Kinemage of the C-alpha trace (Angstrom):
@kinemage 1
@onewidth
@group {chain A} dominant
@subgroup {mainchain}
@vectorlist {calphas} color= white
{ca met a 1} P -69.757 -2.236 -46.307
{ca arg a 2} L -70.387 -4.149 -49.669
{ca thr a 3} L -70.135 -8.258 -49.588
{ca ala a 4} L -67.648 -9.910 -52.374
{ca leu a 5} L -70.541 -10.677 -54.125
{ca gln a 6} L -71.763 -6.525 -54.339
{ca ala a 7} L -69.005 -5.620 -55.698
{ca val a 8} L -68.243 -7.774 -57.916
{ca glu a 9} L -71.802 -7.134 -59.310
{ca thr a 10} L -71.180 -3.714 -59.130
{ca tyr a 11} L -68.036 -3.968 -61.115
{ca phe a 12} L -69.740 -6.589 -63.711
{ca ala a 13} L -72.796 -3.168 -63.647
{ca ala a 14} L -69.965 -0.571 -64.212
{ca phe a 15} L -68.593 -2.543 -67.478
{ca asn a 16} L -71.934 -3.277 -68.904
{ca ala a 17} L -72.325 0.271 -68.620
{ca his a 18} L -69.154 1.159 -70.074
{ca asp a 19} L -68.261 3.530 -67.160
{ca ala a 20} L -64.916 3.599 -66.479
{ca asp a 21} L -64.820 5.673 -63.494
{ca ala a 22} L -67.602 3.205 -61.678
{ca leu a 23} L -65.511 0.258 -62.615
{ca leu a 24} L -62.661 2.013 -61.446
{ca ala a 25} L -63.874 2.960 -58.275
{ca thr a 26} L -64.657 -0.722 -57.193
{ca leu a 27} L -60.656 -1.445 -57.467
{ca his a 28} L -58.820 -1.301 -54.413
{ca pro a 29} L -56.124 0.827 -54.723
{ca asn a 30} L -53.047 -1.955 -55.620
{ca val a 31} L -55.120 -4.026 -57.163
{ca ile a 32} L -53.806 -7.171 -58.731
{ca his a 33} L -54.560 -7.411 -62.340
{ca asp a 34} L -53.880 -10.959 -63.934
{ca ile a 35} L -54.625 -10.419 -67.984
{ca asn a 36} L -55.358 -13.320 -69.857
{ca glu a 37} L -52.355 -14.660 -71.919
{ca gly a 38} L -50.390 -11.652 -70.385
{ca gly a 39} L -48.855 -9.950 -67.809
{ca gln a 40} L -49.643 -8.782 -64.131
{ca glu a 41} L -50.235 -5.133 -63.690
{ca val a 42} L -50.726 -3.823 -59.970
{ca gly a 43} L -52.717 -0.617 -59.054
{ca ile a 44} L -55.201 1.217 -60.345
{ca asp a 45} L -53.678 3.179 -62.927
{ca ala a 46} L -51.997 0.476 -64.556
{ca val a 47} L -56.118 -0.655 -64.347
{ca arg a 48} L -57.396 2.239 -65.847
{ca ala a 49} L -54.822 2.997 -69.010
{ca phe a 50} L -55.243 -1.697 -69.917
{ca lys a 51} L -59.058 0.083 -69.484
{ca ala a 52} L -58.971 2.641 -71.700
{ca his a 53} L -56.846 0.794 -74.444
{ca met a 54} L -59.181 -1.798 -74.300
{ca asp a 55} L -62.496 0.467 -74.731
{ca arg a 56} L -60.411 1.718 -78.052
{ca cys a 57} L -60.558 -1.413 -79.138
{ca tyr a 58} L -63.076 -3.306 -78.161
{ca arg a 59} L -66.799 -2.721 -77.527
{ca glu a 60} L -67.930 -5.530 -75.270
{ca his a 61} L -71.259 -6.716 -73.014
{ca ile a 62} L -71.200 -8.942 -70.487
{ca ser a 63} L -74.097 -11.736 -70.422
{ca asp a 64} L -75.376 -15.124 -68.884
{ca leu a 65} L -73.328 -13.888 -65.880
{ca val a 66} L -73.104 -16.072 -63.155
{ca leu a 67} L -71.244 -15.331 -59.504
{ca leu a 68} L -70.257 -18.446 -57.405
{ca thr a 69} L -68.987 -17.970 -53.727
{ca his a 70} L -68.489 -20.022 -50.830
{ca pro a 71} L -69.239 -19.513 -47.303
{ca asp a 72} L -66.056 -20.816 -46.130
{ca his a 73} L -64.210 -17.752 -48.638
{ca pro a 74} L -66.561 -14.867 -48.628
{ca thr a 75} L -63.400 -12.387 -50.163
{ca arg a 76} L -63.593 -14.374 -52.993
{ca val a 77} L -66.116 -14.763 -55.891
{ca ala a 78} L -65.563 -16.858 -59.184
{ca ala a 79} L -67.388 -15.275 -62.619
{ca glu a 80} L -68.413 -17.175 -65.838
{ca phe a 81} L -69.953 -15.483 -68.336
{ca thr a 82} L -70.770 -15.072 -72.218
{ca cys a 83} L -68.702 -11.574 -73.848
{ca ser a 84} L -70.240 -10.348 -76.343
{ca gly a 85} L -68.731 -6.863 -78.692
{ca glu a 86} L -67.439 -6.013 -81.430
{ca tyr a 87} L -63.706 -5.627 -82.716
{ca leu a 88} L -63.388 -1.921 -83.461
{ca ala a 89} L -59.305 -0.719 -84.034
{ca thr a 90} L -56.452 -3.841 -84.654
{ca asp a 91} L -54.957 -4.876 -80.964
{ca gly a 92} L -51.289 -5.574 -81.262
{ca gly a 93} L -50.420 -8.417 -83.728
{ca leu a 94} L -54.041 -9.072 -83.788
{ca pro a 95} L -55.976 -10.066 -86.645
{ca pro a 96} L -57.533 -6.434 -88.388
{ca ala a 97} L -60.555 -4.956 -87.058
{ca thr a 98} L -63.143 -4.443 -89.558
{ca gly a 99} L -66.172 -3.782 -86.960
{ca gln a 100} L -66.370 -8.091 -86.580
{ca thr a 101} L -68.593 -8.963 -83.898
{ca tyr a 102} L -68.138 -12.155 -81.217
{ca ser a 103} L -69.553 -13.530 -78.593
{ca ile a 104} L -67.017 -16.292 -76.512
{ca pro a 105} L -67.508 -17.964 -73.109
{ca ala a 106} L -65.331 -16.745 -70.377
{ca ala a 107} L -64.036 -16.421 -66.564
{ca ala a 108} L -63.273 -14.258 -64.262
{ca phe a 109} L -61.771 -14.617 -60.334
{ca phe a 110} L -62.119 -12.527 -57.410
{ca glu a 111} L -60.669 -11.536 -54.336
{ca val a 112} L -62.649 -8.576 -51.729
{ca lys a 113} L -61.042 -7.053 -49.325
{ca asp a 114} L -63.045 -4.753 -47.499
{ca gly a 115} L -65.500 -3.729 -50.230
{ca his a 116} L -62.655 -3.476 -53.152
{ca ile a 117} L -61.626 -5.900 -55.616
{ca thr a 118} L -58.145 -6.517 -54.935
{ca arg a 119} L -57.473 -9.374 -57.651
{ca val a 120} L -59.118 -9.793 -60.658
{ca thr a 121} L -58.008 -12.499 -63.104
{ca ser a 122} L -59.017 -13.256 -66.512
{ca tyr a 123} L -59.714 -16.303 -69.009
{ca tyr a 124} L -61.137 -16.883 -72.507
{ca asn a 125} L -59.972 -18.726 -75.297
{ca leu a 126} L -57.958 -16.464 -77.226
{ca lys a 127} L -57.568 -18.810 -80.144
{ca gly a 128} L -61.245 -18.901 -79.974
{ca trp a 129} L -62.010 -15.189 -80.306
{ca val a 130} L -58.909 -15.118 -82.897
{ca gln a 131} L -61.463 -17.537 -85.097
{ca ala a 132} L -64.414 -15.567 -84.261
{ca val a 133} L -62.840 -12.387 -85.980
{ca ser a 134} L -60.912 -13.814 -88.589
{ca pro a 135} L -62.618 -14.479 -91.951
{ca ala a 136} L -63.782 -17.695 -92.550
{ca thr a 137} L -62.034 -19.741 -95.016
{ca asp a 138} L -63.191 -22.766 -97.041
């Protein structure tokens, strides 16, 4: 069985490979997904729909990944990373997409049970992302 660290490493490898099926395979059927500045979704089907939407609007890559665990909490993993991407299609009330590129710092927190991720909580500075994709003003 995968350790928590191995499960999260597999999750990010699938993310960077743009392999949604492999990413979803790392998740527990009742995974809790806490969306940055958004709501909470439960279950693989909800994450599948979220991932499909994200893949339509963004093409992202994770770099500078640092994973942290603690011996007293072996089922929990913290991740710090850089999320770089291209804004492909306008998303909701966000600025219009014109193929802008961005690179922002981000973090995520995971809980793992029996080798599968049971919780994913993501954090990044939405205001910083909006500034990165918005036209410069003088």
